[in-house]
C-alpha positions in Angstrom: 103.1 -59.1 107.5 101.1 -58.9 104.2 98.1 -57.5 106.0 100.2 -55.0 107.9 101.9 -53.8 104.8 98.5 -53.4 103.0 97.2 -51.4 106.0 100.3 -49.2 106.0 100.1 -48.6 102.3 96.4 -47.7 102.6 97.0 -45.3 105.5 99.9 -43.5 103.8 98.3 -43.2 100.4 96.6 -39.9 99.7 92.9 -40.7 100.1 91.7 -37.2 101.1 90.6 -35.1 98.1 92.7 -32.2 99.4 95.8 -34.3 99.1 95.7 -34.5 95.3 95.1 -32.0 92.6 91.6 -30.5 92.6 91.1 -31.5 89.0 90.8 -35.1 90.1 93.9 -36.6 88.4 96.3 -38.5 90.6 99.4 -36.6 91.7 100.0 -33.4 93.6 98.6 -30.0 92.7 102.2 -28.8 92.1 103.0 -31.6 89.6 99.6 -31.3 87.9 97.7 -28.0 87.5 100.0 -26.0 89.7 102.7 -25.9 87.0 100.2 -24.4 84.5 99.0 -21.8 87.1 102.6 -20.7 87.8 103.4 -20.4 84.1 106.1 -23.1 84.3 104.2 -25.1 81.6 101.3 -24.7 79.2 98.4 -27.1 79.1 99.1 -29.4 76.1 95.4 -30.2 75.4 92.0 -28.6 75.7 91.1 -31.2 78.4 94.2 -30.3 80.4 93.3 -26.6 80.1 89.8 -27.4 81.2 91.1 -29.3 84.2 93.5 -26.5 85.1 90.8 -23.9 84.9 88.6 -26.0 87.2 91.5 -26.1 89.7 91.9 -22.4 89.3 88.3 -21.8 90.3 88.8 -24.1 93.3 92.0 -22.2 94.4 90.9 -18.7 93.4 93.6 -18.3 90.7 91.8 -15.4 89.0 94.9 -14.2 87.0 95.2 -17.7 85.4 91.5 -17.8 84.6 91.8 -14.4 82.8 95.1 -15.3 81.1 93.6 -18.5 79.7 90.4 -16.9 78.4 90.2 -16.0 74.7 90.8 -12.2 74.2 87.6 -12.1 72.2 85.4 -13.3 75.0 87.4 -12.5 78.1 85.6 -10.3 80.7 87.3 -7.2 82.0 87.3 -8.7 85.5 86.3 -11.8 87.2 84.8 -11.9 90.7 84.6 -15.4 92.1 82.0 -16.2 94.8 84.0 -17.0 97.9 81.0 -19.0 99.2 81.2 -21.6 96.4 82.8 -24.9 97.5 83.8 -26.9 94.5 83.7 -30.6 95.2 84.6 -32.5 92.0 85.1 -32.5 88.2 83.9 -35.2 85.9 85.0 -35.1 82.2 82.1 -36.5 80.2 83.5 -36.1 76.7 86.0 -34.4 74.5 86.1 -33.4 70.8 89.4 -32.7 69.1 91.6 -30.5 71.3 94.8 -32.5 71.0 98.2 -31.3 70.1 97.2 -31.8 66.4 94.1 -29.6 66.6 93.4 -25.8 66.7 90.0 -26.1 68.3 88.4 -28.5 70.7 85.4 -29.0 73.1 85.2 -30.5 76.5 81.9 -31.6 78.1 82.1 -31.7 81.9 80.2 -31.7 85.1 81.7 -29.6 87.9 80.1 -30.2 91.3 79.8 -27.8 94.1 78.2 -28.0 97.5 74.5 -27.8 96.7 74.5 -28.5 93.0 76.5 -29.0 89.8 77.3 -27.2 86.5 77.0 -29.2 83.3 78.7 -27.4 80.3 80.2 -28.0 76.9 83.2 -25.6 76.7 84.8 -24.5 73.5 88.6 -24.0 73.3 90.9 -22.5 70.6 94.6 -22.0 70.2 95.9 -18.4 70.3 99.6 -18.1 69.5 99.9 -21.9 70.1 98.4 -21.9 73.6 95.0 -23.3 74.4 92.4 -20.8 75.7 88.8 -21.0 76.8 86.4 -19.4 74.3 82.9 -19.9 75.8 80.5 -22.6 77.0 77.1 -23.9 76.5 75.1 -24.9 79.6 73.5 -28.3 79.2 70.4 -29.7 81.0 
């Protein structure tokens, strides 16, 4: 019975990347980044905002990307390449960006089919909410 219950647990656990949130955290999209995209909640940290923005790129949530972009650096419009297939996000480091800070940085690697993007992003709070300011591409 032990082996059978292990087998059952393994087959019923979400092992497919599409089953969880695109940002890589455990849990469903709705319980993770989806609540930020819908406006039901605001990202509490710079890292949470970074993860939710990655998920927005994966899911084509352009309004959310524009809404969470600093007004000073936000583009007039954003056209996502429909051919880009994002395959994973790895957070490499964070600086400040907690509930106790007004600025923060997140260094990450976002992978896509055929390559990856390595960036250190800067975030600030505007009216209490975290927003993306800009990023520096790293080697």
